[in-house]
N, C-alpha and C positions, 0 to 999 in steps of 0.2 A: 515194148509194146505191140500189141497185135491190132493191125489196122486193113488187113486185107484177109478175108476168108470166103470158102465154099461150103455150102450146105449140103449137096448132094440130092439126087432125085426125088421128088415130092412124094411120089407113091411110096417109095423106099422108107421116107422120113417118116410118114403117117402109119405104116406097117409097122416099124421099130417101135415107135413112141405108143403105139395103140390110141393114136389120134385121130381128130377128126378135122375137117377146115373149118376153120371160126369165120364169121362173119367178115372180117378184116384182112383176110387172105386174097392175096391175087398173084397168081404166078408171074414172077420176074426171074431177072439174071441169076445164074447160080453162085455167081460171084458178087461179094460186098463191099463197101469201103463206108467209111464213116460219113454220116449225114446222107446216107443212101438206103432205100428199102433192104431189109434183111428179114429172117423169120425167126420166130420161136416159139417154143413149146410152153403154154401156161394152163393154168387151171381155170376153168368155169363152170361154178356149180359141180365141183368133183371130179369134172371130166376134164382131160386133156385135149387141148385143143392147138391147132398149128395156125400160128396169126402173123401176118406181116406189118413189120414196125419199121421206123427210123433207127438205125444204129447210131446209138449217142444222144447222152442226156444233153438238152441245149444249156451252156453255162454262158453267161455274158460278163466278161470282166470290166472292171471301170477303165475308162479311158485314160491315158498317159496324159495326153493333151489337155483334156478337161475331164478331171475325177468325177464331177457331178453328172458326166455322162458314162452310158454304158457301150460298149462295143458290140459287132454283129456276134451273136450267140455261136460258140463253136461247139462241136460235138464230144462230150467226154464219154469215149468208146470204150474205155477200159477202166474199171474199178480195182483199186488195191486191197487185197483180202484185209491187210492188217487196220485199214479204216473202216470196215463195214461196222465195227461198233461205235463209230464216231460221225464222220462225214456221211456214210451211207445207210446209217443206222435206221431213219426214218423208214427206209424202204426195207431193207433187210429184216428188220424184226417183224414184219408183216408178212407171212406165208404169201399172200396174194400177190405181193410185189416180186416174188420170185419166179425165175424161168429157167428153162433149158435152151441152149443156143444148139440146133441141131449142125454139127459141122463134119465135113469130110476131110478137111485139111486147114489149115491155117498157114499164112506167110509172114515172115520177118526179113528185112532190108539188111543184105550184111555187105561187107568191102567199104572201100573209101568212098567219101561224099562224091556225088555227081558221077560215080561208076558203081554205085550199088545196085547188088543182082538180088533175085528173089531166092529165098530158102523156104521150101514148102515142109511142113510138119504134119504128120498123121499119125493115126493109131494103128500098129500094125494088124491088130485082131479084131480090130472095130472100123468096118468103112465108113460109117456113120457114127461119129460119138456125140456125147453131151457135154457143152461147155456150160459150167455154172453163169447164171446171168440174173440181172434186175431188171425190171420194166415201169415204166410208170406213164401218166398221160400230160402231156404238155399243154401249154398255151400255144408255143411256137411251132411244132412239128408233131401236133398230135402223138399218138402212142410211141414210146421211144423205148430203147433197151440199151444196157451196156454188159459187157461180159468181165466177169471177176477174174483177177489175174494174183497169182502167187510165184514164190520163186522158182525157176526154173531148175531142173537138175543138173548135173554136172556135165551131161553129154549136150547139153544146149547152151552152155556158157559162152561159147563163143560166138553163138548166134544172138541171144539174148539173154539177160539175167532174170528176165520175168517171162511167164509163160500161162496160157490159160489153165483154170482150175477145170480139169477133166473128171467128169463124174460116171463111174460106172454105173452100168445098168441096175445093179442090186441096191444101188443108194440114190436112185432118182426120186424116189419119195421120200428119202430124208431130205433133200435139198428143198423140196416143194413144201414139205410140211412141217418138218421139227422145228423146235425153238431155236434162238439164235446161238446159244451156247453149245448145241449139238454139232453146229455148221465148222466149229474150228478143226474139227477131225480130218478135213479137206484143205486145210492150210500147210499144204507140203507138196514138195516136188513130186510131180508125178514120174513113175519108174522109166528110167532113159531106155532100159532094153524092151521097153514095149512100143517105144516111138520109132517111127522112120523118119527120117531127115532128107530130103531132097535138093541138092544144090544146085542150081540151075545159073544159065550164061544170060537168062533174061532180065535185062534192065528194069530196076524198079520203076522208074520213069520211063515209060515206053514210047510217050509223045514228044516230041519237042516242044516246049512253052506250056504243056499241061500241068497244073496245079491244082491236085485233088484238095479235097478238104482238110485243114490241119487237125491232126486227132490231138486230143487233150487226155491227159492221164491223171486221175486224181483217187 
């Protein structure tokens, strides 16, 4: 699953998507993690706007100690494409709840536990690309979003078996406007020859004792 990403320069994002800054946009760090602020492109009155939202739909699971109570919400930052017609249907079926996540690159953890390092993936011919997403308003964290995932191409299988759904520019309007049935054309691996994988020696957990928000994948 993807739980670390960078969006790219704000002005470049606005120019690329033909968008304007929305009322809920605040300049923040380029790199984001689950339960932290990130940015999306969504439609508002037919116009593309760039807005800041929390990465991850809040989901509170029942406590194992006391099933009548719920634990603190966790961020569901990735949505499985094969569940868009079931668990995620109430958001996917309505185009107003779809969005594009401007992304310069995303990271996956590779290697042995406690010694995992960062592997960054980007698109060779798109310095900033669009990752298919869903968004909503929540009681817990305000506006939130999640990124849609599908099977990874064979070239990424040693990194992770799933990968973000990357939407090329000519299909942005399809994701933002089309009926649910037409979205399944994107349920396939992105061509491996168009991806660049940068394997680094940077530790995934870079600060001793630091514990980022635990991501959830549905």
